[in-house]
N, C-alpha and C positions, 0 to 999 in steps of 0.2 A: 426397135431400131438396133439396139445392141443388147447383149446379154446383161441381165441384172445381177449384181454381186449377191452372194449368199450371206454376206456379213453387213452389219451396220457400218456406216462411215461417219466421220465427223459432221458431214452435211446431211446425212440421213440416219439419225440415231433412233430408229424405231424401237430399239431395245429399251431405251430410257422411257419413252412415252408409253409403250405398250406393256412393259413389264414392271414399271415403277410408278411413274407419275399418274397415269390414268387409274390403275387399281387403288392407289392411295386416296386420291380425291374422290373416286366413286364410293369407297368405303366410308369416308368422312361424311359424305352427303347422306348415305343410308343410315348411318349411326345417329346423326343429328338432324333429322328432317325439319326443315323450316327454320333452323337456327343458323346464326352466323358462326363460322368456324375459323379459328386462327391456326394456320399450319406453319409450324416453325421448321426452318431448314438451316443447315450449317454451312451453306456455301459462302465463299470469300472472294473478294474482288481479284486477288492476286493469283487465283487458280487458273483463270483463262481470260482471254480478251472478251469473250461473250459475257462472262460473269462480272467483269469489271464495270459494265454498264448497267448492272442490276440496280433496282431501287431497294431501299431498306424494307419497304412494304408496298404491296399492291393488292388489288382486289379483282376478282373475276367479274364477268359481265353482269351477273344477277346480284352482285353485291353480297353474296353469302360467304364465299371462301376467300379469306385473307391469307396471303403468304407473307410471313415475317422472317426477315433474315438478320437476326440480332448480332451476328459476329461478322457481318459483311466486310467490315474494315479492319478486322484482326489480321495479324500476320500468323504464319505457322508457329513461330516461337510463342506468340500470345496464347495459341490454342494449347500447346503442350505445357506451358507454364500454368495455365488454369487447371489442367488435368492433374499435374503433380501437386499443385497447391491444395487441392481437395482430396489428396491421398488416394487417387485413382491410378490405374494402370492404363497406358495406351492400348489400343487394339493390337492383338498379337501380330497382325500384318506389319505394324511398325516396329514393335518391340522385339519380336522374335524372328521375323522373316526379312527385315530390312527393306521393306517396300516404302515407296514415297507417297503412295495414295492407296486408299481402300476402295475397291470397286468389285466388279465381277472378278473371279479368279483369273481369267484371261480376258482382258478388256481391250477393245479396239483403240482406246485412248491411252493405254499403258505405254510407258517407256520400255525400251529393250531390257534395261536392268530389272524392271518390275516383272516382266514376262519371264526372265531367267529365274528370278526369285520364286515366282509362282510354280514354275515347272520343276523346281528343286524339291518341292514337297511331295513325298511319296503318295499321298492321297490324291494328288493331281495327275498322276501318270496316265490313268485310264482315260480321263477326260482329255488330256493333252493329245493322246493318240486318236481319239474320236474326232477331235477338231482338225488335226492334220489330215485325217482321212477325208474330211469334207473339203479341205484345200485341194487334195489330190483329185477328188471326183469333180470338183467344180472348175478347177484351174484359176481360182481367184485367191490371191494371197490374203491373209488375215488382216493385214494393215496396208492396203494399197500395194506398195512395193516391198513390204517386209513379210516374209513367209514365216508363219509360226513354226513350221517344220525345221527351220534353220536355228531356232532358239535353243533347242535341246535335242539334237538328233541322236544323242546317245540313248534316248528312251524309245527310239524307233527300231524295228527290225529291218533286215536287209530289204524285204519286200516293200516296206513303206518308204525307205530311203530311195530305192530305185523308182518307185511310183512318184515321189516328189520331183525327181529329175525329169520324168516324162511330163508331169503336170506343168512344170515351168516351160518346157519346150512347147507344149500345146498352148499355154498362155501367150507366148510370144507370137505364135501364128494367129491366134484369135485377136490379139491387140492390133497386129499389123493389118488384118483383114478389116476390122471395124474402123481403122483409121482412114480407110478409103471413103467412108461415109462423110459427106461434106457437112460443115456446121449448119448450113441452111436446111439440111434434111433431118437434123436431130429433133428429138422430142421437145416440144414446148407446151405450155398450158393451152388447152383447147385443141391439141393435135388430133387429127391432121388438119391443117389450115388451108391446104391447097393440094392440087394434083401434082405429082412429080412429073418432071420432063422425061422424055424417053431416055436421055443419058443418065439421069438420076435413077430411074427405074432399073436400068441395066446394072448400075453400080450396086444398088441394094440387092438385086437378085443374085449377083455374083458373090456378094458377101454372105448372103443367106445360104447359098450353095456350099461355100467353103466351110462355114461354121457348122452347117448341118452335117457335112461329111466328117468334120473333125470330131464331133460328139456322137454321131449316129442318131440324130434326132429324126423324127418323122415330121418334116416341115412342109408347109405349103408356100405358095407365092415365090417360086424359084426361077421365074423368067419374067420378061418385061410385061407381057400381057396379064399374067397372074398378079403382078404387083399393081398394075393399073386397076385391075378389077377389084382388088382388095381395097385400094384407096377410094375408088368410086363408092364401094359399099359403106366404108367408114364415113365418108363425107355426106352421103345420103342420110345415114343414121344421125349424124351430128345436126344436119339441117332440120330433121324431123324433131329432134329434141328442142332446138331453138324455137320452132314453130309451136310446139306444145306449151312452152313457157309463155309465149305471147298470148295464147288463147286461154 
């Protein structure tokens, strides 16, 4: 229905699940087959609203993998006091770069100040330009309405700075076009759940034509009949799947 962002979002953090949580838990299961495993993490309640509701410990469905969060109720001051008390140094991101949290070098959850601190490191400049290039190509800002390219434009050449301006203009056109799609037409679980009306099919076709022209896609279903035909195909496939489950 609409173009999918190329970045994780707070609501769709596939980077966390696919690049961290799943690989870690899969490795633990392989390394300790048949055994109960306790996985310790350092999350704290005051880091986010979601973490505030976490339990000190919980277990997965098969009862093998326990997640234990021993410092869940600590404050940030408690953490650093413990580090210093044991004669250790904080992570360089804190002690040297002045960042408020350690995550990916450029994280979709980072504050602007942390993004600026990350971009200030010379070893980050190539990665920074690669990520801004993806913003330009996709017309999706790194953090919703915050463009990574605006964080440290001094590290971009004139071509990239002009490309970012064009990307923002294209983004505005894309967003305005997709806003014509009514809430009742948007994706929901089990989509598509019904055939579109003729008016809805015309709206969707016009949006698809505009976005297709904007990006130069080779798209299908660009008129009312084609949209209805595609929905009929998808609804038939969905009905067939439901019937197979019943049998």
